BATISE-908733 format. One record per residue (C-alpha): residue number from 1; residue in one letter; x, y, z. Coordinates in nm, 4 decimals. Last residue first. Layout:
REM residues N
resi:resn:east:north:up
NUM:A:X:Y:Z
...
END
This chain:
REM residues 351
resi:resn:east:north:up
351:Q:6.6365:3.8745:15.3603
350:A:6.5438:3.7016:15.0359
349:R:6.4548:3.9301:14.7425
348:A:6.7550:3.8399:14.5267
347:L:6.7026:3.4709:14.5982
346:H:6.3358:3.4624:14.5000
345:V:6.3924:3.6739:14.1880
344:L:6.6800:3.4458:14.0882
343:L:6.4599:3.1392:14.1419
342:A:6.1834:3.2808:13.9231
341:A:6.4354:3.3633:13.6489
340:I:6.5793:3.0109:13.6550
339:E:6.2231:2.8780:13.6467
338:E:6.1475:3.0732:13.3285
337:P:6.4766:2.9623:13.1732
336:P:6.4290:2.5863:13.2238
335:L:6.5922:2.4290:13.5320
334:V:6.8727:2.2036:13.6529
333:H:6.9601:2.2880:14.0153
332:A:7.2683:2.2128:14.2267
331:A:7.4795:2.2180:13.9116
330:A:7.8511:2.1362:13.9270
329:G:7.8233:1.7585:13.9566
328:L:8.0772:1.7220:13.6761
327:R:7.8220:1.5591:13.4438
326:I:7.5749:1.8397:13.5216
325:A:7.8332:2.0998:13.4239
324:E:7.9105:1.9065:13.1053
323:G:7.5409:1.9101:13.0138
322:P:7.5181:2.2834:13.0847
321:M:7.8039:2.3503:12.8411
320:G:7.7151:2.0999:12.5676
319:F:7.3342:2.1135:12.5720
318:I:7.2954:2.3082:12.2478
317:V:6.9697:2.4952:12.1805
316:S:6.8904:2.4320:12.5470
315:T:6.5205:2.4155:12.6447
314:E:6.4834:2.0379:12.6807
313:R:6.8362:1.9819:12.8103
312:D:6.7901:2.1922:13.1236
311:Q:6.9792:2.5133:13.1991
310:A:7.2340:2.4783:13.4772
309:I:7.2136:2.6363:13.8228
308:T:7.4640:2.6858:14.1046
307:L:7.4389:2.8245:14.4581
306:G:7.7778:2.9237:14.5920
305:G:7.9561:2.7439:14.8744
304:A:8.3142:2.7177:14.7494
303:D:8.2513:2.3722:14.6007
302:R:7.9580:2.5174:14.4057
301:L:8.1744:2.7962:14.2669
300:A:8.4498:2.5555:14.1675
299:R:8.1935:2.3324:13.9964
298:L:8.0593:2.6327:13.8050
297:G:8.4146:2.7081:13.6939
296:A:8.4643:2.3536:13.5677
295:A:8.1419:2.3731:13.3648
294:G:8.1830:2.7295:13.2392
293:D:8.3287:2.6491:12.8995
292:R:8.2635:2.2885:12.8015
291:G:8.1656:2.2897:12.4347
290:M:7.8575:2.4281:12.2638
289:G:7.6168:2.6506:12.4519
288:T:7.2941:2.6772:12.6494
287:L:7.3096:2.8374:12.9929
286:L:7.5283:2.8186:13.3017
285:V:7.4039:3.0111:13.6062
284:G:7.6172:3.0929:13.9119
283:V:7.4585:3.2428:14.2235
282:S:7.6554:3.4335:14.4850
281:S:7.6291:3.4950:14.8607
280:Q:7.8595:3.2226:14.9911
279:P:8.1005:3.2540:14.6988
278:M:8.2137:3.6157:14.7394
277:A:8.5610:3.6791:14.5952
276:R:8.7281:3.3445:14.5276
275:A:8.4219:3.1627:14.3899
274:V:8.3273:3.4783:14.1965
273:S:8.6643:3.4664:14.0196
272:E:8.6191:3.0962:13.9473
271:F:8.2745:3.1661:13.7985
270:L:8.4062:3.4442:13.5749
269:Y:8.7070:3.2461:13.4509
268:T:8.4831:2.9454:13.3805
267:A:8.2434:3.1659:13.1833
266:S:8.5281:3.2749:12.9580
265:P:8.5882:3.6094:12.7889
264:R:8.8201:3.5103:12.6306
263:F:8.7601:3.1480:12.5405
262:G:8.9477:2.8187:12.5050
261:D:8.8473:2.6790:12.8446
260:A:9.0257:2.9850:12.9862
259:A:9.1933:3.2081:12.7275
258:A:9.5106:3.3850:12.8327
257:D:9.4797:3.6917:13.0524
256:G:9.3774:4.0309:12.9151
255:V:9.2213:4.1427:13.2401
254:L:8.8940:4.3006:13.3491
253:S:8.7909:4.3111:13.7165
252:V:8.4546:4.4630:13.8058
251:R:8.4167:4.5840:14.1625
250:G:8.2583:4.4375:14.4746
249:D:8.5269:4.4765:14.7423
248:R:8.6355:4.1149:14.7006
247:T:8.6998:4.1745:14.3306
246:V:8.4881:4.0448:14.0434
245:G:8.5833:3.8777:13.7186
244:M:8.5831:3.9431:13.3455
243:Q:8.8413:3.8026:13.1057
242:H:8.8913:4.0388:12.8156
241:G:8.8874:4.0058:12.4355
240:D:8.5473:4.1567:12.3672
239:P:8.3639:4.3116:12.6619
238:A:8.1953:4.1169:12.9446
237:V:7.8326:4.2193:13.0004
236:Y:7.7396:4.3931:13.3277
235:V:7.3662:4.3819:13.4116
234:T:7.2423:4.6316:13.6710
233:A:6.9609:4.5833:13.9251
232:A:7.2098:4.6091:14.2135
231:H:7.5319:4.8004:14.1551
230:L:7.8844:4.6699:14.0998
229:P:8.1613:4.9248:14.1384
228:E:8.3685:5.0080:13.8282
227:G:8.7269:4.8872:13.8262
226:A:8.7434:4.7806:13.4626
225:Q:8.4308:4.8689:13.2647
224:A:8.1515:4.6200:13.1908
223:V:7.9368:4.6790:12.8814
222:R:7.6006:4.7970:13.0107
221:V:7.2461:4.6809:13.0872
220:A:7.0136:4.8613:13.3321
219:L:6.7343:4.6295:13.4452
218:P:6.3771:4.6666:13.3171
217:T:6.4538:4.3995:13.0565
216:Q:6.4182:4.3389:12.6818
215:G:6.5255:4.6778:12.5434
214:G:6.8504:4.6719:12.7368
213:L:6.9144:4.3282:12.5903
212:W:6.9282:4.4871:12.2451
211:E:7.1669:4.7635:12.3527
210:V:7.3956:4.5175:12.5292
209:L:7.3936:4.2766:12.2356
208:G:7.4736:4.5608:11.9970
207:G:7.7704:4.6648:12.2090
206:V:7.8893:4.3049:12.2277
205:F:7.8732:4.2536:11.8504
204:G:8.2220:4.3692:11.7523
203:P:8.3946:4.0360:11.7963
202:A:8.1608:3.7379:11.7429
201:I:7.9757:3.6219:12.0530
200:H:8.0394:3.4057:12.3591
199:Q:7.8237:3.5570:12.6339
198:V:7.9763:3.6244:12.9764
197:V:7.7239:3.8019:13.1970
196:L:7.7512:3.9635:13.5413
195:V:7.4219:4.0418:13.7201
194:P:7.4065:4.2889:14.0104
193:A:7.1835:4.2057:14.3073
192:A:6.8695:4.3379:14.4806
191:L:6.6440:4.3252:14.1748
190:G:6.4297:4.6398:14.1910
189:A:6.3603:4.6609:13.8178
188:P:6.2193:4.3095:13.8365
187:L:6.3617:4.0050:13.6546
186:R:6.1466:3.8340:13.3911
185:G:6.3072:4.0134:13.0954
184:L:6.6501:3.9128:13.2222
183:I:6.5573:3.5456:13.1908
182:E:6.3925:3.5678:12.8481
181:A:6.6524:3.8031:12.7019
180:L:6.9322:3.5826:12.8346
179:V:6.7635:3.2832:12.6729
178:A:6.7462:3.4599:12.3351
177:P:7.1075:3.5777:12.3595
176:G:7.2386:3.2363:12.4710
175:G:7.1516:3.0106:12.1797
174:T:7.5188:2.9327:12.1236
173:S:7.7201:3.0583:12.4235
172:A:7.6189:3.1410:12.7788
171:G:7.7642:3.2168:13.1241
170:I:7.5757:3.3940:13.4030
169:A:7.6992:3.5359:13.7348
168:V:7.4475:3.6647:13.9939
167:L:7.5643:3.8673:14.2945
166:R:7.4427:3.9518:14.6446
165:A:7.1983:3.6614:14.6589
164:R:7.0361:3.6502:15.0028
163:R:6.9503:3.3122:15.1442
162:M:6.6141:3.1743:15.2526
161:P:6.6208:2.7946:15.2458
160:L:6.4622:2.6765:14.9236
159:V:6.1130:2.6080:14.7891
158:P:6.1396:2.6267:14.4122
157:A:6.0137:2.9561:14.2699
156:A:5.6543:2.9623:14.1505
155:P:5.6156:2.9622:13.7767
154:P:5.5352:3.2767:13.5777
153:P:5.1876:3.2601:13.4217
152:P:5.1712:3.0880:13.0841
151:V:5.1811:3.2969:12.7641
150:P:4.9048:3.1797:12.5316
149:A:5.0254:2.9779:12.2316
148:A:5.0871:3.1626:11.9073
147:A:4.9050:3.0150:11.6100
146:A:5.1352:2.9317:11.3189
145:P:5.3951:2.7987:11.5595
144:W:5.7252:2.9917:11.5599
143:R:6.0203:2.7917:11.6916
142:R:6.0105:2.4557:11.5161
141:V:6.3095:2.2619:11.6388
140:V:6.6806:2.2633:11.5649
139:K:6.9025:1.9576:11.5869
138:V:7.2528:2.1034:11.5679
137:E:7.4988:1.9148:11.3458
136:A:7.5076:2.1806:11.0721
135:M:7.6007:2.4302:11.3447
134:L:7.9401:2.2711:11.4019
133:R:8.0491:2.2513:11.0390
132:L:7.9110:2.5986:10.9602
131:T:8.0919:2.7436:11.2620
130:S:8.4214:2.5887:11.1535
129:L:8.3778:2.7354:10.8058
128:M:8.2979:3.0809:10.9452
127:Q:8.5917:3.0766:11.1858
126:E:8.8184:2.9561:10.9063
125:A:8.7138:3.2514:10.6907
124:T:8.7613:3.4948:10.9796
123:V:9.1153:3.3731:11.0445
122:A:9.2204:3.3638:10.6785
121:A:9.0844:3.7108:10.5974
120:E:9.2171:3.8909:10.9064
119:P:9.5002:4.0690:10.7212
118:H:9.2605:4.1632:10.4349
117:G:9.3779:4.0815:10.0830
116:L:9.1439:3.7819:10.0499
115:G:8.8289:3.9861:10.1021
114:P:8.6603:4.0213:10.4402
113:P:8.4498:3.7472:10.6039
112:K:8.1079:3.8814:10.7168
111:G:8.0989:3.9197:11.0945
110:L:7.9257:3.6286:11.2574
109:V:7.5816:3.5646:11.4055
108:T:7.4659:3.2469:11.5788
107:L:7.1931:2.9847:11.5941
106:A:6.8987:3.1435:11.4142
105:G:6.5740:3.0581:11.5962
104:A:6.3500:3.3647:11.6200
103:R:6.5518:3.4930:11.9168
102:L:6.8614:3.4823:11.6998
101:A:6.6698:3.6711:11.4301
100:E:6.5795:3.9392:11.6855
99:F:6.9490:3.9563:11.7698
98:S:7.0416:4.0140:11.4061
97:M:6.7693:4.2785:11.3682
96:G:6.9254:4.4737:11.6536
95:V:7.2627:4.4508:11.4796
94:E:7.1077:4.5839:11.1585
93:D:6.9288:4.8687:11.3356
92:R:7.2375:4.9810:11.5273
91:D:7.4765:4.9586:11.2314
90:L:7.7556:4.7140:11.3147
89:S:7.7756:4.6203:10.9485
88:A:7.9089:4.3322:10.7426
87:S:7.6614:4.0844:10.8877
86:I:7.6458:3.7065:10.8718
85:L:7.3772:3.4806:11.0163
84:V:7.4162:3.1057:11.0634
83:I:7.0872:2.9154:11.0347
82:P:7.0294:2.5521:11.1343
81:T:6.7050:2.4349:10.9707
80:P:6.3403:2.4226:11.0828
79:T:6.1299:2.3954:10.7651
78:R:5.8036:2.5895:10.8011
77:E:5.8115:2.7944:11.1213
76:M:6.1893:2.8098:11.1548
75:I:6.2200:2.9072:10.7886
74:R:5.9543:3.1761:10.8265
73:R:6.1145:3.3409:11.1307
72:T:6.4609:3.3176:10.9791
71:A:6.3394:3.4848:10.6585
70:E:6.1779:3.7622:10.8641
69:Y:6.5032:3.8216:11.0525
68:G:6.7239:3.7934:10.7446
67:N:6.5379:4.0625:10.5546
66:M:6.2680:4.0078:10.2913
65:R:6.2345:4.1935:9.9608
64:P:6.5951:4.3198:9.9802
63:M:6.8630:4.1808:10.2145
62:H:7.0277:4.2805:10.5446
61:I:7.0829:3.9822:10.7787
60:D:7.3022:3.7864:10.5378
59:M:7.2363:3.4140:10.5502
58:L:7.4379:3.0923:10.5684
57:V:7.1794:2.8105:10.5816
56:V:7.2711:2.4669:10.7182
55:D:7.2042:2.1001:10.6430
54:P:7.0119:2.1904:10.3289
53:R:6.6520:2.0825:10.2590
52:L:6.6541:2.1813:9.8903
51:R:6.2925:2.2830:9.8344
50:Q:6.2001:2.4328:10.1739
49:T:6.5406:2.5921:10.2223
48:A:6.5325:2.7319:9.8695
47:D:6.1867:2.8864:9.9234
46:V:6.2807:3.0539:10.2523
45:A:6.6088:3.1749:10.1025
44:A:6.4248:3.3124:9.7972
43:A:6.2098:3.5225:10.0300
42:G:6.5200:3.6378:10.2159
41:D:6.7056:3.7706:9.9145
40:G:6.9841:3.6920:9.6679
39:V:7.0016:3.3142:9.6426
38:V:7.2736:3.0479:9.6172
37:G:7.1713:2.6833:9.6517
36:V:7.3322:2.3417:9.6893
35:V:7.6757:2.4576:9.8067
34:E:7.8401:2.1262:9.8898
33:F:8.0810:2.1130:10.1819
32:G:8.3468:1.8674:10.3006
31:G:8.6225:2.0554:10.1219
30:A:8.7303:2.4131:10.1880
29:R:8.7214:2.5022:9.8180
28:E:8.3397:2.4797:9.8095
27:I:8.3005:2.7121:10.1091
26:L:8.5358:2.9830:9.9835
25:S:8.3981:2.9669:9.6293
24:S:8.0392:3.0058:9.7507
23:L:8.1342:3.2866:9.9876
22:F:8.3181:3.4812:9.7154
21:E:8.0441:3.4262:9.4567
20:R:7.7755:3.5437:9.6960
19:T:7.9926:3.8398:9.8011
18:V:8.0294:3.9565:9.4410
17:V:7.6581:3.9104:9.3683
16:S:7.5622:4.1102:9.6785
15:D:7.2169:4.0114:9.8100
14:E:7.3304:3.7152:10.0210
13:A:7.1513:3.3871:10.0998
12:I:7.3804:3.0833:10.0819
11:V:7.2315:2.7320:10.1061
10:V:7.4723:2.4678:10.2339
9:R:7.4823:2.0873:10.2176
8:I:7.7498:1.9379:10.4427
7:S:7.9238:1.6659:10.2433
6:A:7.8531:1.3059:10.3339
5:P:8.1322:1.1180:10.5069
4:E:8.3200:0.8865:10.2699
3:A:8.2132:0.5265:10.3154
2:S:8.4315:0.2913:10.5164
1:M:8.6311:0.0350:10.3231
END
């Protein structure tokens, strides 16, 4: 007889006693989990993670004594562990702190599951449980060395034939916000192309992502609006629940079509739209993420004449999406984020 699979060991960090008990009961009743620690603040979460060595930490972002961002930073420095953040608020400061925690090494952020009487209770609870199962398998690495290494100079762009990029399309999922911040932060204010972004993220967090990214880059960053014209040096982020594409006359297209590759918005939908509208002068970039979204679309864009890039394995939090693109022959270039940014600058400046 085969042995029973080991339970996923979870530490819960949440300052509300009622919510702690609710989350603990929800996780234990689901089966396949063992809640090994329940704590009420970030400092206790750091200690519990070091002592108990869980498979995954479920942590509120807003807690006394030490918030979720600082706790994430310390956990990833001392005992790197998969961290799933939860937040009950879309308050500007709290959402901003969530994205700083993602940059510090947390894997994803979710809305806090509502109580059992809420109409969305079952769906959000299952989403949280599914996320915990998936994130527990991620091999995280130390993200904050005790002594910060000097920042290297930006790399030279790969030598390529001169071609003008009129549009950049980017798809990302788990680990994406931090990589987007790194890439967009390296692009100049005078970038001669618009940038369209599909980032898989929990409903309600797109506005916070846009505001946070806006503080990381000299480019303008906005939630995309249906029919608006695309402008150079502007980042358009797909809104919740809509597929985002581009029209042949250079405008944003937003539709409520069925999910592509299981997602709405979907990176594959975006890349396929770009492949139809303006492939010869477009660049598609597929970043870190779980699953396969974007891979088939990136292949369609490459087949149509677009230039395509996938993030490399070494810098991807999860290599699922870029790895699938490479397997399909969709990526003309496989690069780390700093080299992706250098290449985009090169292409958007080419005459």
